[in-house]
Every structure is written in C-alpha cells, then in structure tokens.
N, C-alpha and C positions, 0 to 999 in steps of 0.2 A: 127830458134828456136822461139817458141811462147813467146811473152812479152819480147823480147830481149831489148826493149827500155823502159820498164816499171820500174819506180823508186819506191822504197818503203822504209820507215824508220820511225824513231821516232823523234819527236820534243817536247821540253818542254818549258813551259812559266814560267819564273822566275821573281821575282820582290818583292818589299816591299808590305805589305798589302794595299789593296784599290787602286792599280795603274791601275786596269782595265783588269786584266788577263782573268777573266771569261767572261767579255763583249766581249773581242777580240775573244776568242775561239768560243763563241756562234755565232758571226757574220761570222767568217771564215767558219764554217761548216754549217751555215744557219739554225740552229735549236737551241732552248734553251735547254741546258743540265745542265750547271753549274749555280747555283743561284747567283744573284747579289744583292748587297745592298750598301748603302753609308757608311756602317760600316766596319772597318777593320776586317780581319780574318773571312770573310764569308765562304770561301771554307775551309773545314776541311779534306776532303779526297782527294786522288789523283784520278782525274777523267780522264778516257781515252775516247777520242772521235776520230772519223775517218773522214778524208776528202778524197774523191776518185774522180779522174778525168781521162781523157784519158792518161795524162802524167804519173800518178802514184797515190800512196796512202800515205797520211801523217797520222800517228797515233799521236795525240796530247795528251800529259800528262799535265793537268792543275793542278798545285800544290798549296798548301796553301802558303801564303806569308812567306818569311824568316824574322823572327823577334826574339827578345830576349824572350825566353820562361819564363812564370811566373807560370805555373802549369804543371801537367802531360799531359793534353790535348795539351798545348802549345808545350811541348817537342815532343809529337807525330807528331804535324803538321810540326815542323822544320825538324825532321828526315825524314818525307815523302818528303819534298821539296828537301832537300840536297841529299838524296839517289838517286833521279831521275836523277841527273846530270851524274851518272856513266853509265846510260843505254841508252843514246840517241845519235842521229847522229848530231843534231843541237840544240842550245839553243836560245830562244827568250828572251832577257832581257828587260823587260818593265820598263821605267822610265817616269817621268813627266817633262814638259817643265820648266827647271830652271837651273841656273848655280850653284846652291848650291848642293854640293855633300857631304852628311853627312856620319857618321860612318856606317849606315845601308847599303848604296851603296858600301862603301869600303869593307865591310864584304862580300857582294855578289861578288864583283870583285875578291876578294881573292879566294873564293870558285870556281869561274869560271876559274881562272888561273890554279888552281890545277886540274880541270876536263880535261883540254886539248881538249875541243870540240869546233868546230866553234861557235862563238857567234854573233848573229845579234842584234844590239841595236835597240829597237823599242821605239821611243819617242811618247808616247800616249797623248791623250787629246790636240792635237795641235789646236783644235777649241777654246781652252780657252786662247790662247796666241796670241800676235801680230805676223803676218806672217814674218815680217822683223827680228824678234828675234830668230826664230826657229833654224837657222843654228848656231848661237852663242851658244845657249843652247846645241846643239849636239856636237859642238867642245869642250865644257867643259869636255865631257866624254872621248874624244879620248885618253888622256894620261893614262887612267885607264887600258885599254886592247887593244890588237891588234884585233879589230873587223872585222869580215868577211864582214859586211855590216852595214849601219846605215840608218834607214828608219823612217821618221816622219809619224804618222798616227792619225786618230781619229776613234777609234773602234766604238764609239757611233754613229757617222755619216757615217761610212763605207768608210772613205777616205783612199786611198792608200793600201787597203787590198789585191788587186790583185798583187801588187808589193811584198808584204810579202810572198804570196804563191810562186811566181816565185823564190824569194831568197831562200826559204826553199828547193825547188826542186834542186837547184844548188848544195846543199850539201848532198843530199840523194844518197845512192848507188843504183845500179840497183838491183831489187829483186822481190820477189813474191808478189801477192796480199794476204795480211793477212786476210782481211775481205771481205764479199760480198759487192757489190755496194751499197745496201740499208742499210748497218749497219752504224749507226752514234755514237753509244756508247756501251761500254761493261758493263755499269751500269744496274743492275736489275731494273725493273719498281718500285719495292717496295722502293728501295733506292732513285730513282728520286722523287717519290711521297713524301717521308719523307722530302727530301731537299726542294721541292716546298712549303710544309707547313711551314718549318722553314724560308724560304725566306719571305713568307707573314707575318709571326709573326714578323720578324725583321723589316719589312717595316711598318706594322701597329703600332707597339709599339714605333717606332722612338727612342727617347732618354730615354724612361721610364725604359727599362729593359737592364741591361748589357748583355754581350754575353753568360751568363750561361743558354742557353736553348738548348735542344736537342729534337728530335722527334722520337718516336718509333711507327712503324706500327704494331698494334696488330693482325689485320686481313685484308686480301685483297682477296676477292673472287668474281668471276664473276657469275652472276645468270644463271640459266639453259637456259633461253631464249637468252643469249648472248647480252642482251640490256643494262644491268646495272652492274656496278662494285660497290660492297659494300666495303667500307674502314673504318676501325676503327683505330684511331691513338691517341697517348697520347703525349702532349707537356710536357716535363720535365723541371722544373725550380729548382733553388737552395733555395728559401726562400718562406715562407708562404705569405709574403707581395707581392712577385712577382706574386704568384698564383692569388691573387685578381685583380691585374692590368691586367693580361692576360685574365681573365674571363670578367672583366669589369662590369659596373653597369647593373644588370639584364641580364648578359651574352652577352651584346652588342659587346664587343671586340672580344670574342671568335667566335661569329657568323660572324663578319666581316672577321676575319682571315680565317674561314672555307669557306665562300662563295668565297673569292678571290682565295684560294688554289684550291677549287673544279673546278673553271673555267679553271685554268691552267692544272690540272690533266686530265680534260675532253679533252682538246686540245691534250695532249700527248697521251692519250689512244684512242682518237677518238670514245668515247662512253660516255653515261651518267654515272655520279658518284654519289653515295649516301655516303657522308662523315660525319662521326661522330667523334667529337673531345672531349678529356678529358684533364684535367691538373693535374699533380702530382708533389709533392715536393720531390726531392732527394737531401738532403743537401750535398754540396761540391762534387757533382758528378764528376767535372772536375779534382779532385785530387784522384779519385778512379780508380785504374787499371781495376778492375772488371767492373765498370759502363762504363768506356770509351770503353772497349771491347764490352760490351753489346749494346752500341749505334752505333757499326759499325766502331770503330776506333781501329784497331788491329795492333800493332807494328810488329808482326810476319809476317804480310802480306805486309810489305813495301819491 
C-alpha cells in the first residue's frame, strides 16, 4: 500500500501572549508566515501552516495567545485559541524559563486537561536563562499535567527544533498527505500582505500606539506584464491622535512602515510591489462585531 508509513495530522501551539509561538512556527516550517513583534496578542487569526518531510506532514495551527478578554476582539481571539484544542492530534504548550507559574498558566493547564490530547511542554527562550537552571524550571511544570514530552528550545536561535519535529511525529497517526509538498500555508496572499503591513506598523510605532490597529487590503492586482503587483491598503486606528502618529511628521512614519512592509511582501510574492498606504480612524472598532468581521476576524469561521 502506498504511503503505508506516512504520518499526517494536526498540531497546535498554545501559550500565553508573547511567548514565541509565531517565531517557533516560522522557524519550524522555514518560512515567515505568522507576524512577530515584542507586543502581546500580535497573532489575531488562527494561521494554518504545513511542514512536509519524507516521514509525514504536520499541519500547524498557530493560535492567538490565551488571555483574559477585554473586548470583542479579545473574545474572538480566546475562542479561536481554545476551540483549536478539540481538533488536533498533539498540543505544543509554550512557556518561558521560570519557576513562577501564574493563574494564566494554570488556566491553560486546565483547558489542556479537559482536551485530553497529548501535550508536549516546550520551554522556549532558553538562550535567555542559565543552562544549569533549565531543568529546574521544567520540573516546576511537571505537577500541572501528565506531559507526553518536555523539550527546552530557543525558537529564535533554532536550538532543539529537530527534536520538536520528532516528538510531534511520535503522536501523529498514519494518514494521507493533505497538502502538496510545496504548500506552506492556507492563508491567502492578501491576508499575509495585510499581516506583514500590521507587523511593520507595530514594530515601527513601538510603544506609541496601543494594539488598536488593523489593516485592510483595498486592492491587490498584478499588472499585465506580470512584473509588478499594485497593492492599496488602509491602516485602521481608533483615534485621531493615533492617525497623526502613524502618518508622522510630513508622512515620514507612514513611508517607513510602507517601505519595510513592501520589502517583506516582495520577498513573499517574489516580484516587485507598488504599495500605497492610507490611514483611517474607526472609533472603537475592536468592540464592533461588524468591523471585527470586516477585518477578517469571524467567529463563525472558528
């Protein structure tokens, strides 16, 4: 029988915001799909990516961090993260090197116990801790759950990632190849382009703007000669004062965001990009069901 030894299944990355889930996923599949920043709650949608090898195929679901929701967007993000647990073969729970286990971690442990799925504890960011302390930090988590495995990694430096892949395959069933070998994500290019623009805005603005920004792609069209992609996009913010900061003096900040985003989108599309950005104010959009849906966050699709 063909592919009798081929394994395939679903793995999800769970953890508190800003623990490195998107960085880990990008490194495991070897391509940038999920945006990263040093701000919590950067990932808003459930992103599906694919890792294929001779041994099998892992479909990763990168989820928003599980946290206490403060608005409708927050509720959407938590629902997206928690609903994923019911659909996967194995869970990667990412934590940081510390013996402190707070209410957030205990809440996640409770969710994972109820899910009844094999859980691999991934202690990320080990490059930020003393080597001699790592095993003590990991032991602190042992009483919380009956872990299938516990692996210390540095997603940023690519340490121990092959061990993570091997551990996931141990818990996947034998099955079909769901995607072609060259597929790395089910996200449409428009969605990735919007997320790349949002990432650059988050990075360029640093602490100046809270999380209330979204990006809407108004137009994305390839020119007839197939050489250039024209993209028109709008950055949405919640206040007039934010609009001024995003645009910057004489448009400098908006140009900076645009040029950084354009370079990333060109890498993804492997073609030249003509990117035009605008900024609009939509007051309290994160508490509007209509606007949340309009920017691509739809509870019905969870």
